[in-house]
C-alpha positions in Angstrom: 0.0 0.0 0.0 1.4 3.5 -1.0 1.9 6.2 1.5 -0.4 9.1 0.2 0.2 11.3 3.3 2.9 13.5 1.8 0.8 14.2 -1.4 -2.3 15.1 0.7 -0.3 17.4 2.9 1.3 19.1 -0.2 -2.1 19.6 -1.7 -3.7 21.0 1.5 -0.8 23.4 2.0 -1.1 24.5 -1.6 -4.9 25.1 -1.4 -4.6 27.0 1.8 -1.8 29.3 0.4 -3.9 30.5 -2.5 -5.5 33.9 -1.7 -8.7 35.0 -3.4 -9.3 38.2 -5.2 -11.6 40.8 -3.9 -12.7 44.2 -5.1 -10.7 46.2 -2.8 -7.5 48.0 -3.7 -5.4 45.8 -1.4 -4.0 43.7 -4.3 -2.9 46.6 -6.6 0.2 46.2 -8.7 3.4 47.9 -7.5 4.0 51.2 -9.1 0.5 51.7 -10.3 -1.6 54.4 -8.7 -5.0 53.5 -7.4 -8.0 55.5 -6.3 -7.8 55.9 -2.6 -10.5 53.9 -0.6 -12.7 53.2 -3.6 -15.9 51.5 -2.5 -18.8 50.3 -4.8 -21.9 48.9 -3.1 -24.2 47.1 -3.2 -22.7 44.5 -5.4 -24.6 42.5 -6.6 -27.2 45.1 -7.1 -31.0 44.7 -7.4 -32.2 48.2 -6.5 -31.2 50.0 -9.7 -28.7 52.3 -7.7 -25.2 51.9 -6.8 -22.9 54.1 -4.6 -19.4 54.9 -5.6 -17.4 56.4 -2.7 -13.8 57.4 -2.7 -11.5 59.2 -0.1 -11.4 62.5 -2.1 -14.9 62.3 -3.4 -14.2 64.2 -6.6 -16.1 64.2 -9.8 -15.7 60.7 -11.4 -16.1 59.6 -15.0 -17.9 56.3 -14.9 -18.2 53.9 -17.9 -19.9 50.6 -18.0 -19.0 47.8 -20.3 -20.7 44.5 -21.1 -18.8 41.3 -21.0 -18.0 41.6 -24.7 -16.2 44.9 -24.0 -18.9 47.1 -25.6 -19.5 50.5 -23.8 -23.1 50.7 -22.9 -23.1 53.6 -20.4 -21.0 56.7 -19.7 -21.5 59.5 -17.4 -19.9 62.1 -15.1 -20.7 61.4 -11.5 -20.8 64.4 -9.1 -22.1 62.8 -6.0 -22.0 59.2 -4.8 -25.3 57.7 -6.2 -25.4 56.3 -9.8 -28.8 55.2 -11.3 -28.2 51.9 -13.3 -32.0 51.0 -13.5 -31.7 50.8 -17.3 -29.2 47.9 -17.1 -30.6 44.3 -17.5 -29.5 41.5 -15.3 -26.0 40.4 -15.9 -22.3 41.0 -15.3 -20.7 44.2 -16.3 -17.3 46.0 -16.0 -17.1 49.5 -14.3 -14.4 51.8 -15.2 -14.0 54.7 -12.9 -11.7 57.6 -13.4 -11.1 60.2 -10.7 -8.3 62.8 -10.7 -6.7 61.1 -13.7 -6.4 57.7 -11.9 -8.6 54.9 -13.2 -9.8 51.6 -11.7 -12.0 48.8 -12.9 -14.3 46.6 -11.1 -16.9 43.9 -11.8 -20.6 44.8 -11.3 -23.3 42.1 -11.0 -26.9 43.2 -11.6 -29.7 40.9 -10.5 
């Protein structure tokens, strides 16, 4: 009978060492600027409104793309609340630009 214990231990260690990806700015690439304290909620959204908050809270240019990369929405956001009631259920990509720094995030609409 073979000893599978070393293989199982290696697999368990490997699985535990992999960290997941979240929509926070914690995992930004070194040397690339990010929008300070960017928060987008609720996500997934079912109310037709999302809130985009940053530390500086400056005017933001917001673009929304479908999963094929087609731009379907573009606006300047002066406050925090963005009306997305025209979007159908699905997965979208948000591109937010504030103070010449841009960030992209996934948005799920239910």
